[in-house]
N, C-alpha and C positions, 0 to 999 in steps of 0.2 A: 504493500500500500504506500509506503514511504516514497518509493521511486515513481509511482503512478500519479501522485498529486500534481506535479507540474504539467503533465500531459492532460489531466482532467481539467485543469484551469485553462489550458490552451484550447481544449475542445469546447468549453463554455464560451471562450472568446470567439471561436469560429462560428458557433451557433448564433451568437449575438450579432456578428457582422452580417450574417444571412438575414436575421430578423430585421435589422436596420433597412436592408434593401427591400424586403417584402413590405414593410410599413411605409416606405417611401412611395410605393405604387398605389397604396390604398388611400382613397379620399375619406377622411374621418368626418363624421356628420357634424361635429361641434366646431369645426375649423372654418373661419371666415375665408372668403375667396382671396383676400389680399394678404393673409397670413402665410408665412413660410415657416414650417416646422421641420427642424432637422433633428433626427434621433441620434443621440450620442451614447447608445447603450454599451458599446465596447468601452468607451471612456469611463462610464460610471462603474462598470464591473472592475476595471483595472484600478479605479480610484479606491474601491473597497479592498481590492487585493493589497494595495499600498497601505491602507489603514490597518487591516486586520490580519494579513498574512505575512507581510515582509518583516525581515529582521534588518538590523543595521548593515549587515554585510551582504545582503542579497538584493538582486535587482530584477526579479521576475517580472514585475509590472512594467518596468521600463523596457525590458527586452521584448515582452509580448506586445507592448505598445508600438514599438518600432516595426515588428513583423506584421501585425494585423492592421495597423493604420496605413501601412504601405499597401496592403491589399485593398483597403478602402480607397486609397488614392488611385490605384490602378483601375479598379472596377467601377467606382461610382463618381469620380471627379475627373476633370480635364487636366489638372495640374498635379504632378507627382511631387510629393514631399511636404505639402501644406499640412495635411492631417498628421503626418509623422512628426513634424516639428511642433505643432500646436499641442497634440496629446502628450508627447514626451516632455515638453517644457513644463506644462502645467502639472503633470504627474511628479516631475522632479521637484517642483516648488512645494507641492503638497507633502511629498516625502520629507522635505526639509522642515516644514511646519509640524509634522507629526513627531519629530524628535523632541519637541518641547510641549506638545499637547497630549492630553490623555485620550484614550480610545473609548468613546461612548456614543450614544445615539445623537446627542446634541452636536458634538464635534463632527460626527459623520455627516449630519444634515448640513451643518455650516460648510464643511469641505465640499459637499455636493453642490450647494448653491454657488460658492465661490469658484469651484472648478468648472462648472458648466458655463457660468457667465464669463469667466476668464478665457476659456477655450473658444467660445463663440466670438468674443470680441477680438481675440488674437486671429482667428480665421478671417474675420471681416477685414482687419487691417492688412493681413497678408495678401488677401485677394485684391484689396485696393492698391497695395504697393506694386504688385505684378500686373495690375490693370486688367484683371479678369472681369471685374464689374466696376461701375462707377456710381454705386448707390450712395445716397447721402446718409449721414449719421442718423438724422431724424427718421428717415424711412426704415433704416436698419433696426433701430431699437424698438420702434413701434410695431413693425410688421414681422420681424424675425427674432430679435433678442428676447422679448417678453414671452411670446408664445412658445418659443423653443425652450426657454428656461423653465417655464411652468410644466411643460410636457416632460422634460427630462428630470425635473425634481420629483414629480409624481412617480415616474418610473424608477428613479433612484431610491425612493422609499420602498418600493416593491422589491428591488434588488437587495436592499438592506435587510428586509424581512426574510428573504429567501436565503441569502448567502452570508450574512454577518457571523452567525454562530458556526456555520460550516467552515468558513475561512479561518476562524479562530481555532477550531478543532483541527483543521488540516495543518495549520501552522504548528500547533503543539505536536502533532504526529510527525511532521517533517523535520522539525528542528530540535525538539526537546525530548521526545520519547526515544529511549534506546531499545532497539529491536535486536 
């Protein structure tokens, strides 16, 4: 079991990447026409891997972020490297913050909110820098940032409920239990 845990986490990441693509094709009934909702399910799961699974000397979330966000860039976007940079940079920042913060629901929710907002803003600025789009800041925060943040925070709470205890248990099995 100890050696299978990283592969199990990678499998969950793969499933979440596929789920992001499926939900991108579905028109949700509560979404206004001018809203743009982007699912960051992979990022949210890796955020919780960072919070509940990682130790100071391991970099599973960062490694998986590079691999699977590269897949997102190849399959779902026109520019390669934007999601790789955004996801990895924000996860690295959260990793640094978690060295001084305790692990509990409130901190996890705060990191979810900060992480999703920071990721989406970073993606917006990167796309503006490389001139993929020329959306204004007002249009971005009203039509994309707020709906995307609410959608991902709700899904982040769901991921927390499903995976927080499992990731903590897997961390204990992987790093502390002697087999």
